[in-house]
C-alpha positions in Angstrom: 0.0 0.0 0.0 2.9 2.3 0.8 4.5 1.7 -2.6 1.1 2.3 -4.3 0.7 5.6 -2.5 4.2 6.6 -3.4 3.6 5.7 -7.1 0.4 7.8 -7.1 2.3 10.8 -5.6 5.0 10.5 -8.2 2.4 10.4 -11.0 0.7 13.4 -9.6 4.0 15.3 -9.8 4.3 14.2 -13.4 0.7 15.5 -13.9 -0.8 12.1 -14.5 -4.3 11.9 -13.1 -5.4 8.5 -11.7 -9.0 8.0 -10.9 -8.8 4.6 -9.2 -5.9 3.2 -7.2 -6.7 -0.2 -8.6 -5.6 1.0 -12.0 -2.1 1.4 -10.7 -2.1 -2.1 -9.4 -3.4 -3.5 -12.7 -0.9 -1.6 -14.8 1.9 -2.8 -12.4 1.0 -6.4 -13.3 1.0 -5.8 -17.1 3.6 -7.7 -19.0 2.7 -6.4 -22.5 1.0 -3.2 -23.5 -0.4 -3.0 -27.0 -1.4 0.4 -28.4 -2.4 1.9 -31.7 -3.3 5.3 -33.2 -7.0 4.7 -33.8 -8.4 6.2 -30.6 -8.0 3.2 -28.2 -5.8 5.3 -25.8 -7.0 8.8 -26.6 -10.8 8.2 -26.8 -11.1 4.9 -24.8 -12.8 3.4 -27.9 -11.9 0.0 -29.3 -13.1 -1.9 -32.3 -13.1 -5.7 -32.9 -10.9 -6.1 -36.0 -10.2 -9.9 -35.9 -11.9 -13.0 -34.6 -10.4 -16.4 -34.1 -12.2 -19.8 -34.5 -9.5 -22.2 -35.4 -7.9 -19.5 -37.6 -7.8 -15.7 -37.6 -10.4 -13.8 -39.7 -10.5 -10.1 -40.2 -13.7 -8.2 -39.6 -15.0 -5.8 -42.2 -15.0 -2.9 -39.7 -16.4 -0.4 -42.2 -19.6 -2.4 -42.6 -22.5 -1.2 -40.5 -23.9 -4.8 -40.5 -22.2 -8.2 -40.4 -23.5 -11.5 -41.8 -22.8 -14.6 -39.7 -22.2 -16.7 -42.9 -19.2 -14.4 -43.8 -17.4 -15.5 -40.7 -18.8 -18.7 -39.3 -19.7 -21.9 -41.0 -21.0 -23.8 -38.0 -24.3 -23.0 -36.2 -22.8 -24.2 -32.9 -20.0 -21.7 -33.2 -22.6 -18.9 -33.7 -24.6 -20.0 -30.7 -21.5 -20.1 -28.5 -20.3 -16.7 -29.7 -23.7 -15.1 -29.0 -23.8 -16.6 -25.5 -20.2 -15.6 -24.7 -20.3 -12.0 -26.0 -23.8 -11.2 -24.8 -23.9 -12.9 -21.4 -20.2 -12.7 -20.3 -20.1 -8.9 -20.7 -21.3 -6.7 -17.9 -23.5 -3.6 -18.1 -24.9 -1.7 -21.0 -23.0 -0.2 -23.9 -22.9 3.1 -22.1 -21.4 1.7 -18.9 -19.1 -1.0 -20.3 -15.3 -0.9 -20.5 -13.9 -0.1 -24.0 -13.2 -3.8 -24.6 -16.6 -5.0 -23.6 -18.3 -2.1 -25.6 -16.3 -3.2 -28.7 -17.6 -6.8 -28.3 -21.2 -5.6 -27.8 -21.1 -3.3 -30.8 -19.9 -6.3 -32.9 -22.9 -8.3 -31.6 -25.2 -5.5 -32.6 -23.7 -5.4 -36.1 -24.5 -9.1 -36.3 -28.1 -8.2 -35.5 -28.1 -9.8 -32.0 -30.4 -8.3 -29.4 -28.0 -8.4 -26.4 -30.7 -7.9 -23.7 -32.9 -10.7 -25.2 -30.0 -13.1 -25.2 -29.2 -12.2 -21.6 -32.8 -12.8 -20.6 -32.7 -16.1 -22.3 -29.6 -17.4 -20.5 -29.2 -15.3 -17.3 -31.7 -15.8 -14.4 -32.2 -12.8 -12.1 -29.8 -14.4 -9.5 -27.2 -15.5 -12.0 -23.6 -16.2 -10.9 -20.7 -14.1 -12.2 -17.1 -14.1 -11.0 -15.8 -10.6 -11.9 -12.4 -9.9 -13.2 -9.7 -9.2 -10.6 -6.0 -8.7 -11.0 -5.5 -11.9 -9.0 -7.9 -14.1 -10.9 -7.1 -12.5 -14.3 -10.4 -13.7 -15.7 -14.1 -13.2 -15.6 -16.6 -16.0 -15.6 -20.4 -16.2 -15.9 -22.6 -19.2 -15.5 -25.4 -19.4 -18.1 -28.5 -21.5 -17.8 -30.9 -23.0 -20.4 -28.1 -23.7 -22.8 -29.9 -26.8 -24.3 -26.6 -28.4 -25.4 -27.5 -31.3 -27.7 -24.1 -33.0 -27.1 -24.9 -33.7 -23.4 -27.6 -33.4 -20.8 -26.2 -30.3 -19.1 -28.4 -27.3 -18.8 -25.6 -24.9 -17.6 -22.5 -23.6 -19.2 -19.7 -21.4 -17.9 -18.2 -18.7 -20.2 -14.8 -17.3 -19.3 -12.6 -14.5 -20.6 -9.4 -13.0 -19.5 -5.6 -13.6 -19.8 -5.0 -16.2 -22.5 -2.7 -18.3 -20.3 -5.2 -18.5 -17.5 -8.2 -19.3 -19.8 -6.3 -22.0 -21.7 -5.2 -23.7 -18.5 -8.9 -24.0 -17.6 -9.9 -25.6 -20.9 -10.0 -29.3 -21.7 -11.3 -28.8 -25.2 -11.6 -26.0 -27.7 -13.4 -25.5 -31.0 -11.4 -25.1 -34.1 -12.5 -24.3 -37.7 -13.7 -27.9 -38.2 -15.8 -28.0 -35.0 
């Protein structure tokens, strides 16, 4: 705590304004920082430019609407992406972080009603494990998933640091399903 307070004081001298102390802790744990010149840092606005399902595919970011068939060949992939990006994001477009807002905007361009998808899979007392710098991931338990491959009615969606998420996986979906 003392070192954190010292860091904040030094940043104040450098005229860096920090709204939340947790930001200092998060940035202190960063190994890599990626930046660009398209407004991510200056305007806190991000855009999804690539998706990965077994292979990387670029998104036509200038299009106001996206078509599922242009990116996904498998209905199960589409269903999982809808669940993950609608239900494992928090808040509305107005309150969301830049990363989550970018994912929600992509879903809207695919024509998905985010609130309807949330109502379909998230009960009023749903369980969410929020992102922390210690866990390095966020997880949400969805219900009524109707998975035809097994008899489970629930599914957990997780996002966060790649190395943490991958350690938690036993299977993944590639371009062939």
